C-alpha positions, 0 to 999 in steps of 0.5 A: 336945224343942226347938222353933224359936223362931219356932214354939212348941209348941202342946201340953202337953209331957206329950202330946208323943210324942218320936219324932214330928216336932216340926212336928206340935206346932207346926203343929197345936193340941192338942185342947180336949176328948175329944169334939173329939179323937174327932172329929179321929181319926174325920175323919183315919181317913176322910182316910187311907182316901180317900188309899188310894182315890185311889191305887187309882183312879189306878193302875187308871186308868193300867192301863186307859189312862184316867188323868189322868197323861200317863205312869207317871212323872207318876203315880209323882210324884203317888203320892209326894205322896199317900203323904207326905200319908197319912204326915202324917195317920197322924202326926196320928192317932198324936198324937191317939190318944195324947192321947185315951188320956191324957185319956179317963176310961174308957181305964183298964184295970181291975185283976183285983181291980176286975173281980172286985168288979164281978162279985161285985156283979153276982152279988149284985144279979142285974140283968135285963140280967145277961148284957149287963153281964157281957159289958161287964165281961169 
């Protein structure tokens, strides 16, 4: 993936998703830790929800005649901007989620033999919280 010389990629290439816009990786820093990445993902989810809520509120305001837009056309122009902002945040969610999956130690899916080994160990040890541990395992 090539980047304009004036804006270098701020992410390690192994975390770059090729079908996302390159500006995403030149304008936003790569997470520095799993915790920071999870916090960014959480904040982005709330931002996307807020954009949806703003769109819904303004649509209802327009229908009831109490809108802040002077016309339906003005509302539609604003809505395009809101949807573009939502798209940007979804792109970021995608990039951060990908980064997290590649960096989180617990993100690996255990193989069936690993699950079987842990199950046998649980059966042998018979811990007090056997049921909850079994649920986590399965």
